[in-house]
N, C-alpha and C positions, 0 to 999 in steps of 0.2 A: 188829761191830767190823771184821770182816775186810773187809766192803763199804766201809766208812769208809777204810781204809788204801789199798784198791784205788782209790777215787774220788781221794784225795788224790794217790796216786803218778801217776796218768794226768793230772791238772790240773798236775802238776809237770812233766810232759813235752810238754805243749802249747805250741806255737811261735806267736810273735805278731809279725805285721808291724808296722813303724813308719811313720809318715807325718810329713813334715816339716809344721808348721803350716800353711802356706799350701796345702799339697795336701789337708790335712784341711778347711780352710775351704771350698776347692773342691768337695769332696766333699760336704760339708753343703749348700752352695749349688745343687747338683745335685739332690740330694734334695729341697730345698725347692722348685725348679722342677718336678719330677716330681709333687709333692704338689699344686702349683699347677694343672697340667694335669688331674689327676684331679679336684680340686674344680670346677673350670672346666666340664669334661663333665658333672659330675654335676649342676651347676645349669642347665647348658642343657638336660638331659634333661628338666627341669620346664617348659621354654618350649615353646610350639607350634611356634616357628620354628627350622628346622635350622640347625646351624652350617655356615656355608660356610667351608671351608677347602681350598685347592689342594693336590694331591698334592705339588708342588714345595715349598710351603711346610711341609708335614708333614716332608718329607724333610729340609730345612734344620733343623727343630727337632730331629729326632732325631739327625741327624748332628751337631749342635752339643752334644748331650748325649753322645754316644758319643766325642767327642774329649776332653771334659771328663773323662769317666771313664777313658779311655785315659791321659791325662796324669797322674791320680792314681795309677794301677797302675803306671807308669813310675818315678813318684817314690817309690813304696813300698819300705821297706828290709826285704828278707827276713831272717828270723832266722839266725843263724849256728849252724852245728853245735855242740852241746853247749849251747847257750843254754836256760835253764829246766830244766835237769836232762835234756834229750833226747840221745838217741844218735843220730848221723847217721852 
């Protein structure tokens, strides 16, 4: 029982950031794009012809993903002190 109350007390103190819906959608889209790149490279690994990708194009891809994630982080709303039973 003591472990349960300790667990309950710690989860009551957890702070949660909030995202506006458009930021959440961009976060999901960015996740999907990263997943697509992972699946693409996995499929290409099975083919004998190597993928030709210039360093500049790779930079542009990662730079765009970086900008999307940075925007989401900027739009996140930090928890306020005392929210969720936390003491700040």
